[in-house]
N, CA, C, O and the ligand as a Tripos MOL2 file, in Angstrom:
@<TRIPOS>MOLECULE
protein
  321   319    81     0     0
PROTEIN
NO_CHARGES

@<TRIPOS>ATOM
      1 N         171.4040  121.1040  110.3690 N.3       1 MET1
      2 CA        170.3860  120.5480  111.2900 C.3       1 MET1
      3 C         169.7490  121.6920  112.0820 C.2       1 MET1
      4 O         170.4470  122.4190  112.7890 O.2       1 MET1
      5 N         168.4350  121.8530  111.9680 N.am      2 HIS2
      6 CA        167.7460  122.9320  112.6820 C.3       2 HIS2
      7 C         167.4930  122.5580  114.1360 C.2       2 HIS2
      8 O         167.2870  121.3920  114.4740 O.2       2 HIS2
      9 N         167.5150  123.5700  114.9770 N.am      3 ARG3
     10 CA        167.2750  123.3620  116.4090 C.3       3 ARG3
     11 C         166.2790  124.3830  116.9330 C.2       3 ARG3
     12 O         166.1900  125.4990  116.4200 O.2       3 ARG3
     13 N         165.5290  123.9910  117.9640 N.am      4 TYR4
     14 CA        164.6750  124.9390  118.6710 C.3       4 TYR4
     15 C         165.5200  125.6490  119.7130 C.2       4 TYR4
     16 O         166.3350  125.0330  120.4000 O.2       4 TYR4
     17 N         165.3130  126.9560  119.8190 N.am      5 VAL5
     18 CA        166.0150  127.7570  120.8280 C.3       5 VAL5
     19 C         165.0220  128.7580  121.4080 C.2       5 VAL5
     20 O         163.9270  128.9400  120.8750 O.2       5 VAL5
     21 N         165.4110  129.4050  122.5030 N.am      6 CYS6
     22 CA        164.5920  130.4940  123.0210 C.3       6 CYS6
     23 C         164.8290  131.7200  122.1440 C.2       6 CYS6
     24 O         165.9720  132.1330  121.9470 O.2       6 CYS6
     25 N         163.7680  132.2920  121.6250 N.am      7 GLY7
     26 CA        163.8710  133.4420  120.7290 C.3       7 GLY7
     27 C         164.4820  134.6620  121.4110 C.2       7 GLY7
     28 O         165.2480  135.4080  120.8010 O.2       7 GLY7
     29 N         164.1380  134.8540  122.6680 N.am      8 PHE8
     30 CA        164.6890  136.0040  123.3970 C.3       8 PHE8
     31 C         166.1940  135.8490  123.5560 C.2       8 PHE8
     32 O         166.9570  136.7730  123.2760 O.2       8 PHE8
     33 N         166.6160  134.6610  124.0110 N.am      9 ASN9
     34 CA        168.0470  134.4040  124.1880 C.3       9 ASN9
     35 C         168.7760  134.5370  122.8570 C.2       9 ASN9
     36 O         169.8360  135.1570  122.7750 O.2       9 ASN9
     37 N         168.1980  133.9510  121.8250 N.am     10 HIS10
     38 CA        168.8320  133.9300  120.5100 C.3      10 HIS10
     39 C         168.9510  135.3310  119.9140 C.2      10 HIS10
     40 O         170.0010  135.7110  119.3960 O.2      10 HIS10
     41 N         167.8570  136.0930  119.9950 N.am     11 ASN11
     42 CA        167.8320  137.3940  119.3320 C.3      11 ASN11
     43 C         168.3760  138.5440  120.1660 C.2      11 ASN11
     44 O         168.9630  139.4870  119.6350 O.2      11 ASN11
     45 N         168.1730  138.4570  121.4960 N.am     12 ARG12
     46 CA        168.5540  139.6040  122.3330 C.3      12 ARG12
     47 C         169.6430  139.2940  123.3350 C.2      12 ARG12
     48 O         170.0620  140.1690  124.0920 O.2      12 ARG12
     49 N         170.1070  138.0540  123.3470 N.am     13 GLY13
     50 CA        171.2330  137.7330  124.2130 C.3      13 GLY13
     51 C         170.8400  137.2780  125.6060 C.2      13 GLY13
     52 O         169.6670  137.2970  125.9790 O.2      13 GLY13
     53 N         171.8630  136.8640  126.3790 N.am     14 ALA14
     54 CA        171.6550  136.2690  127.6960 C.3      14 ALA14
     55 C         171.0520  137.2520  128.6940 C.2      14 ALA14
     56 O         170.4430  136.8310  129.6770 O.2      14 ALA14
     57 N         171.2120  138.5610  128.4570 N.am     15 SER15
     58 CA        170.6300  139.5360  129.3840 C.3      15 SER15
     59 C         169.1090  139.5700  129.2350 C.2      15 SER15
     60 O         168.4070  139.9050  130.1890 O.2      15 SER15
     61 N         168.5950  139.2290  128.0610 N.am     16 ALA16
     62 CA        167.1430  139.1840  127.8460 C.3      16 ALA16
     63 C         166.5600  137.8930  128.4060 C.2      16 ALA16
     64 O         165.4730  137.8990  128.9850 O.2      16 ALA16
     65 N         167.2840  136.7770  128.2350 N.am     17 CYS17
     66 CA        166.8530  135.4860  128.7600 C.3      17 CYS17
     67 C         168.0740  134.5770  128.8700 C.2      17 CYS17
     68 O         168.8580  134.4510  127.9290 O.2      17 CYS17
     69 N         168.2200  133.9440  130.0380 N.am     18 SER18
     70 CA        169.4090  133.1170  130.2580 C.3      18 SER18
     71 C         169.2480  131.6940  129.7080 C.2      18 SER18
     72 O         170.1710  130.8840  129.7960 O.2      18 SER18
     73 N         168.0830  131.3970  129.1460 N.am     19 ASN19
     74 CA        167.8330  130.0500  128.6270 C.3      19 ASN19
     75 C         168.5460  129.8500  127.2910 C.2      19 ASN19
     76 O         168.0680  130.2780  126.2410 O.2      19 ASN19
     77 N         169.7070  129.1860  127.3590 N.am     20 ALA20
     78 CA        170.4870  128.9540  126.1400 C.3      20 ALA20
     79 C         170.3540  127.5160  125.6430 C.2      20 ALA20
     80 O         171.1540  127.0580  124.8270 O.2      20 ALA20
     81 N         169.3400  126.8060  126.1420 N.am     21 HIS21
     82 CA        169.1530  125.4180  125.7230 C.3      21 HIS21
     83 C         168.8290  125.3410  124.2440 C.2      21 HIS21
     84 O         168.1250  126.1820  123.6860 O.2      21 HIS21
     85 N         169.3720  124.2970  123.6310 N.am     22 LYS22
     86 CA        169.0600  124.0320  122.2270 C.3      22 LYS22
     87 C         168.6720  122.5760  122.1260 C.2      22 LYS22
     88 O         169.2170  121.7230  122.8270 O.2      22 LYS22
     89 N         167.7160  122.2940  121.2400 N.am     23 ILE23
     90 CA        167.3510  120.8970  121.0170 C.3      23 ILE23
     91 C         167.0510  120.7080  119.5350 C.2      23 ILE23
     92 O         166.4270  121.5580  118.9010 O.2      23 ILE23
     93 N         167.5010  119.5900  119.0000 N.am     24 LYS24
     94 CA        167.2490  119.3030  117.5900 C.3      24 LYS24
     95 C         165.7530  119.2410  117.3480 C.2      24 LYS24
     96 O         165.0170  118.6000  118.0980 O.2      24 LYS24
     97 N         165.3070  119.9170  116.2890 N.am     25 MET25
     98 CA        163.8770  119.9140  115.9550 C.3      25 MET25
     99 C         163.3490  118.4870  115.8420 C.2      25 MET25
    100 O         162.2720  118.1670  116.3470 O.2      25 MET25
    101 N         164.1190  117.6400  115.1770 N.am     26 GLN26
    102 CA        163.7230  116.2470  114.9610 C.3      26 GLN26
    103 C         163.4470  115.5420  116.3000 C.2      26 GLN26
    104 O         162.4800  114.7920  116.4280 O.2      26 GLN26
    105 N         164.3050  115.7950  117.2830 N.am     27 THR27
    106 CA        164.1820  115.1620  118.5990 C.3      27 THR27
    107 C         162.9400  115.6580  119.3300 C.2      27 THR27
    108 O         162.1430  114.8670  119.8340 O.2      27 THR27
    109 N         162.7880  116.9950  119.3800 N.am     28 LEU28
    110 CA        161.6430  117.5490  120.1030 C.3      28 LEU28
    111 C         160.3330  117.1920  119.4140 C.2      28 LEU28
    112 O         159.3500  116.8560  120.0740 O.2      28 LEU28
    113 N         160.3210  117.2640  118.0820 N.am     29 ASP29
    114 CA        159.1010  116.9240  117.3430 C.3      29 ASP29
    115 C         158.6740  115.4840  117.6290 C.2      29 ASP29
    116 O         157.4900  115.2040  117.8140 O.2      29 ASP29
    117 N         159.6540  114.5720  117.6640 N.am     30 ALA30
    118 CA        159.3440  113.1660  117.9280 C.3      30 ALA30
    119 C         158.7560  112.9900  119.3280 C.2      30 ALA30
    120 O         157.7890  112.2510  119.5150 O.2      30 ALA30
    121 N         159.3550  113.6830  120.3190 N.am     31 HIS31
    122 CA        158.8420  113.6050  121.6920 C.3      31 HIS31
    123 C         157.4230  114.1710  121.7800 C.2      31 HIS31
    124 O         156.5500  113.5960  122.4290 O.2      31 HIS31
    125 N         157.2120  115.3160  121.1100 N.am     32 ALA32
    126 CA        155.9040  115.9570  121.1580 C.3      32 ALA32
    127 C         154.8390  115.0670  120.5210 C.2      32 ALA32
    128 O         153.7440  114.9150  121.0630 O.2      32 ALA32
    129 N         155.1650  114.4800  119.3700 N.am     33 LEU33
    130 CA        154.1930  113.6150  118.6970 C.3      33 LEU33
    131 C         153.8970  112.3540  119.5180 C.2      33 LEU33
    132 O         152.7580  111.8920  119.5750 O.2      33 LEU33
    133 N         154.9490  111.8040  120.1580 N.am     34 ASP34
    134 CA        154.7470  110.6480  121.0420 C.3      34 ASP34
    135 C         153.7960  110.9950  122.1750 C.2      34 ASP34
    136 O         152.8820  110.2340  122.4950 O.2      34 ASP34
    137 N         154.0280  112.1700  122.7830 N.am     35 ALA35
    138 CA        153.2100  112.5860  123.9230 C.3      35 ALA35
    139 C         151.7580  112.7820  123.4860 C.2      35 ALA35
    140 O         150.8330  112.3720  124.1870 O.2      35 ALA35
    141 N         151.5620  113.4130  122.3230 N.am     36 ILE36
    142 CA        150.2070  113.6310  121.8160 C.3      36 ILE36
    143 C         149.5260  112.2810  121.5670 C.2      36 ILE36
    144 O         148.3640  112.0730  121.9160 O.2      36 ILE36
    145 N         150.2870  111.3770  120.9540 N.am     37 GLU37
    146 CA        149.7410  110.0530  120.6740 C.3      37 GLU37
    147 C         149.3190  109.3380  121.9470 C.2      37 GLU37
    148 O         148.2490  108.7320  122.0060 O.2      37 GLU37
    149 N         150.1810  109.4140  122.9800 N.am     38 GLN38
    150 CA        149.9180  108.6640  124.2150 C.3      38 GLN38
    151 C         148.8800  109.3190  125.1100 C.2      38 GLN38
    152 O         148.1110  108.6330  125.7820 O.2      38 GLN38
    153 N         148.8590  110.6830  125.1190 N.am     39 LYS39
    154 CA        148.0090  111.3660  126.0880 C.3      39 LYS39
    155 C         146.7290  111.9370  125.5020 C.2      39 LYS39
    156 O         145.7550  112.1490  126.2230 O.2      39 LYS39
    157 N         146.7250  112.1890  124.1870 N.am     40 VAL40
    158 CA        145.5620  112.8540  123.5860 C.3      40 VAL40
    159 C         144.7790  111.9240  122.6580 C.2      40 VAL40
    160 O         143.5530  111.8500  122.7270 O.2      40 VAL40
    161 N         145.5030  111.2190  121.7930 N.am     41 LEU41
    162 CA        144.8170  110.3960  120.7950 C.3      41 LEU41
    163 C         144.3800  109.0600  121.3940 C.2      41 LEU41
    164 O         144.7650  107.9880  120.9260 O.2      41 LEU41
    165 N         143.5580  109.1620  122.4530 N.am     42 ARG42
    166 CA        143.0270  107.9660  123.1100 C.3      42 ARG42
    167 C         141.5190  108.0460  123.0290 C.2      42 ARG42
    168 O         140.9430  109.1280  123.1410 O.2      42 ARG42
    169 N         140.8730  106.9010  122.8330 N.am     43 PRO43
    170 CA        139.4220  106.9130  122.6620 C.3      43 PRO43
    171 C         138.6940  107.6250  123.7990 C.2      43 PRO43
    172 O         137.7460  108.3680  123.5420 O.2      43 PRO43
    173 N         139.1160  107.4150  125.0630 N.am     44 ASP44
    174 CA        138.4060  108.0510  126.1760 C.3      44 ASP44
    175 C         138.5430  109.5680  126.1340 C.2      44 ASP44
    176 O         137.5830  110.2900  126.4050 O.2      44 ASP44
    177 N         139.7560  110.0600  125.7890 N.am     45 VAL45
    178 CA        139.9840  111.5080  125.7360 C.3      45 VAL45
    179 C         139.1960  112.1160  124.5780 C.2      45 VAL45
    180 O         138.5670  113.1630  124.7320 O.2      45 VAL45
    181 N         139.2310  111.4600  123.4230 N.am     46 LEU46
    182 CA        138.5430  111.9930  122.2460 C.3      46 LEU46
    183 C         137.0280  111.9930  122.4380 C.2      46 LEU46
    184 O         136.3340  112.9140  122.0070 O.2      46 LEU46
    185 N         136.5330  110.9490  123.0890 N.am     47 LEU47
    186 CA        135.0950  110.8780  123.3470 C.3      47 LEU47
    187 C         134.6590  112.0040  124.2770 C.2      47 LEU47
    188 O         133.6170  112.6270  124.0760 O.2      47 LEU47
    189 N         135.4790  112.2530  125.3040 N.am     48 LYS48
    190 CA        135.1860  113.3220  126.2510 C.3      48 LYS48
    191 C         135.1750  114.6740  125.5280 C.2      48 LYS48
    192 O         134.2900  115.5000  125.7520 O.2      48 LYS48
    193 N         136.1700  114.8860  124.6600 N.am     49 ALA49
    194 CA        136.2600  116.1390  123.9090 C.3      49 ALA49
    195 C         135.0600  116.3060  122.9820 C.2      49 ALA49
    196 O         134.5040  117.3980  122.8690 O.2      49 ALA49
    197 N         134.6670  115.2250  122.3240 N.am     50 ALA50
    198 CA        133.5290  115.2840  121.4070 C.3      50 ALA50
    199 C         132.2440  115.5900  122.1730 C.2      50 ALA50
    200 O         131.4020  116.3540  121.7010 O.2      50 ALA50
    201 N         132.0960  114.9900  123.3580 N.am     51 ARG51
    202 CA        130.9040  115.2640  124.1680 C.3      51 ARG51
    203 C         130.8630  116.7020  124.6250 C.2      51 ARG51
    204 O         129.8040  117.3290  124.6150 O.2      51 ARG51
    205 N         132.0250  117.2420  125.0330 N.am     52 ARG52
    206 CA        132.0820  118.6420  125.4580 C.3      52 ARG52
    207 C         131.7480  119.5770  124.3100 C.2      52 ARG52
    208 O         130.9960  120.5380  124.4790 O.2      52 ARG52
    209 N         132.3160  119.2890  123.1280 N.am     53 ALA53
    210 CA        132.0510  120.1280  121.9600 C.3      53 ALA53
    211 C         130.5710  120.0990  121.6090 C.2      53 ALA53
    212 O         129.9640  121.1260  121.3060 O.2      53 ALA53
    213 N         130.0080  118.9000  121.6580 N.am     54 SER54
    214 CA        128.6040  118.7450  121.3470 C.3      54 SER54
    215 C         127.7320  119.5260  122.3280 C.2      54 SER54
    216 O         126.7560  120.1620  121.9290 O.2      54 SER54
    217 N         128.0930  119.4750  123.6320 N.am     55 ALA55
    218 CA        127.3380  120.2110  124.6430 C.3      55 ALA55
    219 C         127.4610  121.7170  124.4180 C.2      55 ALA55
    220 O         126.4860  122.4510  124.5740 O.2      55 ALA55
    221 N         128.6620  122.1770  124.0490 N.am     56 MET56
    222 CA        128.8660  123.6070  123.8000 C.3      56 MET56
    223 C         128.0260  124.0700  122.6150 C.2      56 MET56
    224 O         127.4210  125.1410  122.6530 O.2      56 MET56
    225 N         127.9940  123.2570  121.5680 N.am     57 ILE57
    226 CA        127.2210  123.6250  120.3760 C.3      57 ILE57
    227 C         125.7360  123.6840  120.7180 C.2      57 ILE57
    228 O         125.0300  124.6080  120.3140 O.2      57 ILE57
    229 N         125.2660  122.6700  121.4790 N.am     58 ARG58
    230 CA        123.8530  122.6550  121.8550 C.3      58 ARG58
    231 C         123.4960  123.8760  122.7070 C.2      58 ARG58
    232 O         122.4460  124.4930  122.5260 O.2      58 ARG58
    233 N         124.4040  124.2160  123.6520 N.am     59 LYS59
    234 CA        124.1770  125.3610  124.5310 C.3      59 LYS59
    235 C         124.1010  126.6440  123.7010 C.2      59 LYS59
    236 O         123.2070  127.4680  123.8940 O.2      59 LYS59
    237 N         125.0480  126.8010  122.7780 N.am     60 ARG60
    238 CA        125.0780  128.0190  121.9670 C.3      60 ARG60
    239 C         123.8700  128.1290  121.0560 C.2      60 ARG60
    240 O         123.3110  129.2120  120.8830 O.2      60 ARG60
    241 N         123.4680  127.0090  120.4740 N.am     61 SER61
    242 CA        122.3210  127.1360  119.5690 C.3      61 SER61
    243 C         121.0400  127.3620  120.3540 C.2      61 SER61
    244 O         120.0560  127.8620  119.8100 O.2      61 SER61
    245 N         121.0470  126.9860  121.6720 N.am     62 GLY62
    246 CA        119.9230  127.3220  122.5300 C.3      62 GLY62
    247 C         119.8720  128.8130  122.8330 C.2      62 GLY62
    248 O         118.8050  129.4270  122.8740 O.2      62 GLY62
    249 N         121.0850  129.3870  123.0480 N.am     63 GLU63
    250 CA        121.1720  130.8140  123.3650 C.3      63 GLU63
    251 C         120.9520  131.6700  122.1210 C.2      63 GLU63
    252 O         120.3680  132.7510  122.1910 O.2      63 GLU63
    253 N         121.4320  131.1660  120.9780 N.am     64 GLN64
    254 CA        121.3290  131.9330  119.7410 C.3      64 GLN64
    255 C         120.7790  131.0300  118.6430 C.2      64 GLN64
    256 O         121.5450  130.4740  117.8550 O.2      64 GLN64
    257 N         119.4560  130.8810  118.5850 N.am     65 PRO65
    258 CA        118.8460  129.9570  117.6240 C.3      65 PRO65
    259 C         119.2080  130.2630  116.1750 C.2      65 PRO65
    260 O         119.1880  129.3740  115.3240 O.2      65 PRO65
    261 N         119.5390  131.5270  115.8970 N.am     66 ASP66
    262 CA        119.8520  131.8820  114.5050 C.3      66 ASP66
    263 C         121.3160  131.6470  114.1670 C.2      66 ASP66
    264 O         121.7630  131.9400  113.0580 O.2      66 ASP66
    265 N         122.0780  131.1030  115.1570 N.am     67 LEU67
    266 CA        123.5180  130.9240  114.9460 C.3      67 LEU67
    267 C         123.8180  130.0410  113.7380 C.2      67 LEU67
    268 O         124.6700  130.3830  112.9180 O.2      67 LEU67
    269 N         123.1340  128.9210  113.6260 N.am     68 ASP68
    270 CA        123.3620  128.0170  112.4980 C.3      68 ASP68
    271 C         123.1830  128.7390  111.1650 C.2      68 ASP68
    272 O         124.0140  128.6220  110.2650 O.2      68 ASP68
    273 N         122.0980  129.4780  111.0570 N.am     69 ALA69
    274 CA        121.8130  130.1910  109.8150 C.3      69 ALA69
    275 C         122.8940  131.2170  109.5250 C.2      69 ALA69
    276 O         123.3510  131.3600  108.3910 O.2      69 ALA69
    277 N         123.3010  131.9380  110.5870 N.am     70 ARG70
    278 CA        124.3580  132.9460  110.4010 C.3      70 ARG70
    279 C         125.6620  132.3010  109.9650 C.2      70 ARG70
    280 O         126.3460  132.8000  109.0710 O.2      70 ARG70
    281 N         126.0090  131.1600  110.6200 N.am     71 LEU71
    282 CA        127.2550  130.4750  110.2680 C.3      71 LEU71
    283 C         127.2200  129.9780  108.8320 C.2      71 LEU71
    284 O         128.2130  130.0480  108.1090 O.2      71 LEU71
    285 N         126.0390  129.4670  108.4280 N.am     72 ARG72
    286 CA        125.9170  128.9750  107.0620 C.3      72 ARG72
    287 C         126.1040  130.1070  106.0520 C.2      72 ARG72
    288 O         126.7230  129.9330  105.0020 O.2      72 ARG72
    289 N         125.5430  131.2870  106.4050 N.am     73 LYS73
    290 CA        125.6620  132.4640  105.5450 C.3      73 LYS73
    291 C         127.1350  132.8900  105.4230 C.2      73 LYS73
    292 O         127.6270  133.1840  104.3330 O.2      73 LYS73
    293 N         127.8220  132.9150  106.5780 N.am     74 GLU74
    294 CA        129.2500  133.2700  106.5790 C.3      74 GLU74
    295 C         130.0580  132.2910  105.7420 C.2      74 GLU74
    296 O         130.9310  132.6820  104.9660 O.2      74 GLU74
    297 N         129.7470  131.0030  105.9160 N.am     75 LEU75
    298 CA        130.4520  129.9600  105.1760 C.3      75 LEU75
    299 C         130.2340  130.1200  103.6840 C.2      75 LEU75
    300 O         131.1610  129.9620  102.8900 O.2      75 LEU75
    301 N         128.9960  130.4360  103.3070 N.am     76 ALA76
    302 CA        128.6720  130.6350  101.8910 C.3      76 ALA76
    303 C         129.5120  131.7800  101.3130 C.2      76 ALA76
    304 O         129.9640  131.7140  100.1700 O.2      76 ALA76
    305 N         129.7150  132.8320  102.1200 N.am     77 LYS77
    306 CA        130.5210  133.9790  101.6630 C.3      77 LYS77
    307 C         131.9460  133.5340  101.3490 C.2      77 LYS77
    308 O         132.5220  133.9420  100.3400 O.2      77 LYS77
    309 N         132.5140  132.6890  102.2230 N.am     78 THR78
    310 CA        133.9100  132.2680  102.0340 C.3      78 THR78
    311 C         134.0490  131.3240  100.8530 C.2      78 THR78
    312 O         135.1350  131.1810  100.2920 O.2      78 THR78
    313 N         132.9530  130.6800  100.4740 N.am     79 GLU79
    314 CA        133.0150  129.6870   99.3960 C.3      79 GLU79
    315 C         132.7940  130.3150   98.0130 C.2      79 GLU79
    316 O         132.9290  129.6560   96.9820 O.2      79 GLU79
    317 N         132.4530  131.5960   98.0250 N.am     80 ARG80
    318 CA        132.2140  132.2600   96.7580 C.3      80 ARG80
    319 C         133.4490  132.3440   95.9000 C.2      80 ARG80
    320 O         133.3970  132.8830   94.7940 O.2      80 ARG80
    321 ZN        163.9530  132.5680  127.0500 Zn       81 ZN81
@<TRIPOS>BOND
     1     1     2 1
     2     2     3 1
     3     3     4 2
     4     3     5 am
     5     5     6 1
     6     6     7 1
     7     7     8 2
     8     7     9 am
     9     9    10 1
    10    10    11 1
    11    11    12 2
    12    11    13 am
    13    13    14 1
    14    14    15 1
    15    15    16 2
    16    15    17 am
    17    17    18 1
    18    18    19 1
    19    19    20 2
    20    19    21 am
    21    21    22 1
    22    22    23 1
    23    23    24 2
    24    23    25 am
    25    25    26 1
    26    26    27 1
    27    27    28 2
    28    27    29 am
    29    29    30 1
    30    30    31 1
    31    31    32 2
    32    31    33 am
    33    33    34 1
    34    34    35 1
    35    35    36 2
    36    35    37 am
    37    37    38 1
    38    38    39 1
    39    39    40 2
    40    39    41 am
    41    41    42 1
    42    42    43 1
    43    43    44 2
    44    43    45 am
    45    45    46 1
    46    46    47 1
    47    47    48 2
    48    47    49 am
    49    49    50 1
    50    50    51 1
    51    51    52 2
    52    51    53 am
    53    53    54 1
    54    54    55 1
    55    55    56 2
    56    55    57 am
    57    57    58 1
    58    58    59 1
    59    59    60 2
    60    59    61 am
    61    61    62 1
    62    62    63 1
    63    63    64 2
    64    63    65 am
    65    65    66 1
    66    66    67 1
    67    67    68 2
    68    67    69 am
    69    69    70 1
    70    70    71 1
    71    71    72 2
    72    71    73 am
    73    73    74 1
    74    74    75 1
    75    75    76 2
    76    75    77 am
    77    77    78 1
    78    78    79 1
    79    79    80 2
    80    79    81 am
    81    81    82 1
    82    82    83 1
    83    83    84 2
    84    83    85 am
    85    85    86 1
    86    86    87 1
    87    87    88 2
    88    87    89 am
    89    89    90 1
    90    90    91 1
    91    91    92 2
    92    91    93 am
    93    93    94 1
    94    94    95 1
    95    95    96 2
    96    95    97 am
    97    97    98 1
    98    98    99 1
    99    99   100 2
   100    99   101 am
   101   101   102 1
   102   102   103 1
   103   103   104 2
   104   103   105 am
   105   105   106 1
   106   106   107 1
   107   107   108 2
   108   107   109 am
   109   109   110 1
   110   110   111 1
   111   111   112 2
   112   111   113 am
   113   113   114 1
   114   114   115 1
   115   115   116 2
   116   115   117 am
   117   117   118 1
   118   118   119 1
   119   119   120 2
   120   119   121 am
   121   121   122 1
   122   122   123 1
   123   123   124 2
   124   123   125 am
   125   125   126 1
   126   126   127 1
   127   127   128 2
   128   127   129 am
   129   129   130 1
   130   130   131 1
   131   131   132 2
   132   131   133 am
   133   133   134 1
   134   134   135 1
   135   135   136 2
   136   135   137 am
   137   137   138 1
   138   138   139 1
   139   139   140 2
   140   139   141 am
   141   141   142 1
   142   142   143 1
   143   143   144 2
   144   143   145 am
   145   145   146 1
   146   146   147 1
   147   147   148 2
   148   147   149 am
   149   149   150 1
   150   150   151 1
   151   151   152 2
   152   151   153 am
   153   153   154 1
   154   154   155 1
   155   155   156 2
   156   155   157 am
   157   157   158 1
   158   158   159 1
   159   159   160 2
   160   159   161 am
   161   161   162 1
   162   162   163 1
   163   163   164 2
   164   163   165 am
   165   165   166 1
   166   166   167 1
   167   167   168 2
   168   167   169 am
   169   169   170 1
   170   170   171 1
   171   171   172 2
   172   171   173 am
   173   173   174 1
   174   174   175 1
   175   175   176 2
   176   175   177 am
   177   177   178 1
   178   178   179 1
   179   179   180 2
   180   179   181 am
   181   181   182 1
   182   182   183 1
   183   183   184 2
   184   183   185 am
   185   185   186 1
   186   186   187 1
   187   187   188 2
   188   187   189 am
   189   189   190 1
   190   190   191 1
   191   191   192 2
   192   191   193 am
   193   193   194 1
   194   194   195 1
   195   195   196 2
   196   195   197 am
   197   197   198 1
   198   198   199 1
   199   199   200 2
   200   199   201 am
   201   201   202 1
   202   202   203 1
   203   203   204 2
   204   203   205 am
   205   205   206 1
   206   206   207 1
   207   207   208 2
   208   207   209 am
   209   209   210 1
   210   210   211 1
   211   211   212 2
   212   211   213 am
   213   213   214 1
   214   214   215 1
   215   215   216 2
   216   215   217 am
   217   217   218 1
   218   218   219 1
   219   219   220 2
   220   219   221 am
   221   221   222 1
   222   222   223 1
   223   223   224 2
   224   223   225 am
   225   225   226 1
   226   226   227 1
   227   227   228 2
   228   227   229 am
   229   229   230 1
   230   230   231 1
   231   231   232 2
   232   231   233 am
   233   233   234 1
   234   234   235 1
   235   235   236 2
   236   235   237 am
   237   237   238 1
   238   238   239 1
   239   239   240 2
   240   239   241 am
   241   241   242 1
   242   242   243 1
   243   243   244 2
   244   243   245 am
   245   245   246 1
   246   246   247 1
   247   247   248 2
   248   247   249 am
   249   249   250 1
   250   250   251 1
   251   251   252 2
   252   251   253 am
   253   253   254 1
   254   254   255 1
   255   255   256 2
   256   255   257 am
   257   257   258 1
   258   258   259 1
   259   259   260 2
   260   259   261 am
   261   261   262 1
   262   262   263 1
   263   263   264 2
   264   263   265 am
   265   265   266 1
   266   266   267 1
   267   267   268 2
   268   267   269 am
   269   269   270 1
   270   270   271 1
   271   271   272 2
   272   271   273 am
   273   273   274 1
   274   274   275 1
   275   275   276 2
   276   275   277 am
   277   277   278 1
   278   278   279 1
   279   279   280 2
   280   279   281 am
   281   281   282 1
   282   282   283 1
   283   283   284 2
   284   283   285 am
   285   285   286 1
   286   286   287 1
   287   287   288 2
   288   287   289 am
   289   289   290 1
   290   290   291 1
   291   291   292 2
   292   291   293 am
   293   293   294 1
   294   294   295 1
   295   295   296 2
   296   295   297 am
   297   297   298 1
   298   298   299 1
   299   299   300 2
   300   299   301 am
   301   301   302 1
   302   302   303 1
   303   303   304 2
   304   303   305 am
   305   305   306 1
   306   306   307 1
   307   307   308 2
   308   307   309 am
   309   309   310 1
   310   310   311 1
   311   311   312 2
   312   311   313 am
   313   313   314 1
   314   314   315 1
   315   315   316 2
   316   315   317 am
   317   317   318 1
   318   318   319 1
   319   319   320 2
@<TRIPOS>SUBSTRUCTURE
     1 MET1         2 RESIDUE 1 A MET
     2 HIS2         6 RESIDUE 1 A HIS
     3 ARG3        10 RESIDUE 1 A ARG
     4 TYR4        14 RESIDUE 1 A TYR
     5 VAL5        18 RESIDUE 1 A VAL
     6 CYS6        22 RESIDUE 1 A CYS
     7 GLY7        26 RESIDUE 1 A GLY
     8 PHE8        30 RESIDUE 1 A PHE
     9 ASN9        34 RESIDUE 1 A ASN
    10 HIS10       38 RESIDUE 1 A HIS
    11 ASN11       42 RESIDUE 1 A ASN
    12 ARG12       46 RESIDUE 1 A ARG
    13 GLY13       50 RESIDUE 1 A GLY
    14 ALA14       54 RESIDUE 1 A ALA
    15 SER15       58 RESIDUE 1 A SER
    16 ALA16       62 RESIDUE 1 A ALA
    17 CYS17       66 RESIDUE 1 A CYS
    18 SER18       70 RESIDUE 1 A SER
    19 ASN19       74 RESIDUE 1 A ASN
    20 ALA20       78 RESIDUE 1 A ALA
    21 HIS21       82 RESIDUE 1 A HIS
    22 LYS22       86 RESIDUE 1 A LYS
    23 ILE23       90 RESIDUE 1 A ILE
    24 LYS24       94 RESIDUE 1 A LYS
    25 MET25       98 RESIDUE 1 A MET
    26 GLN26      102 RESIDUE 1 A GLN
    27 THR27      106 RESIDUE 1 A THR
    28 LEU28      110 RESIDUE 1 A LEU
    29 ASP29      114 RESIDUE 1 A ASP
    30 ALA30      118 RESIDUE 1 A ALA
    31 HIS31      122 RESIDUE 1 A HIS
    32 ALA32      126 RESIDUE 1 A ALA
    33 LEU33      130 RESIDUE 1 A LEU
    34 ASP34      134 RESIDUE 1 A ASP
    35 ALA35      138 RESIDUE 1 A ALA
    36 ILE36      142 RESIDUE 1 A ILE
    37 GLU37      146 RESIDUE 1 A GLU
    38 GLN38      150 RESIDUE 1 A GLN
    39 LYS39      154 RESIDUE 1 A LYS
    40 VAL40      158 RESIDUE 1 A VAL
    41 LEU41      162 RESIDUE 1 A LEU
    42 ARG42      166 RESIDUE 1 A ARG
    43 PRO43      170 RESIDUE 1 A PRO
    44 ASP44      174 RESIDUE 1 A ASP
    45 VAL45      178 RESIDUE 1 A VAL
    46 LEU46      182 RESIDUE 1 A LEU
    47 LEU47      186 RESIDUE 1 A LEU
    48 LYS48      190 RESIDUE 1 A LYS
    49 ALA49      194 RESIDUE 1 A ALA
    50 ALA50      198 RESIDUE 1 A ALA
    51 ARG51      202 RESIDUE 1 A ARG
    52 ARG52      206 RESIDUE 1 A ARG
    53 ALA53      210 RESIDUE 1 A ALA
    54 SER54      214 RESIDUE 1 A SER
    55 ALA55      218 RESIDUE 1 A ALA
    56 MET56      222 RESIDUE 1 A MET
    57 ILE57      226 RESIDUE 1 A ILE
    58 ARG58      230 RESIDUE 1 A ARG
    59 LYS59      234 RESIDUE 1 A LYS
    60 ARG60      238 RESIDUE 1 A ARG
    61 SER61      242 RESIDUE 1 A SER
    62 GLY62      246 RESIDUE 1 A GLY
    63 GLU63      250 RESIDUE 1 A GLU
    64 GLN64      254 RESIDUE 1 A GLN
    65 PRO65      258 RESIDUE 1 A PRO
    66 ASP66      262 RESIDUE 1 A ASP
    67 LEU67      266 RESIDUE 1 A LEU
    68 ASP68      270 RESIDUE 1 A ASP
    69 ALA69      274 RESIDUE 1 A ALA
    70 ARG70      278 RESIDUE 1 A ARG
    71 LEU71      282 RESIDUE 1 A LEU
    72 ARG72      286 RESIDUE 1 A ARG
    73 LYS73      290 RESIDUE 1 A LYS
    74 GLU74      294 RESIDUE 1 A GLU
    75 LEU75      298 RESIDUE 1 A LEU
    76 ALA76      302 RESIDUE 1 A ALA
    77 LYS77      306 RESIDUE 1 A LYS
    78 THR78      310 RESIDUE 1 A THR
    79 GLU79      314 RESIDUE 1 A GLU
    80 ARG80      318 RESIDUE 1 A ARG
    81 ZN81       321 GROUP 0 **** ****
């Protein structure tokens, strides 16, 4: 059974870090996914994030009108 630990404590000992807590990966992963589900994956939060992203994109393309073209060119390079 794998566990999360502090890397400093694990690799360099208690003098590097006194945090010797261990938690089962399965347990922490479940808690983290629950928290993400409850606090992030909500329509109001996602809508706010989408609006912010949209505003950032609009602002950037206003500052750099050629940005879209440059991004498309870069993308084309990666798709070759
Ligand atoms: Zn530590």
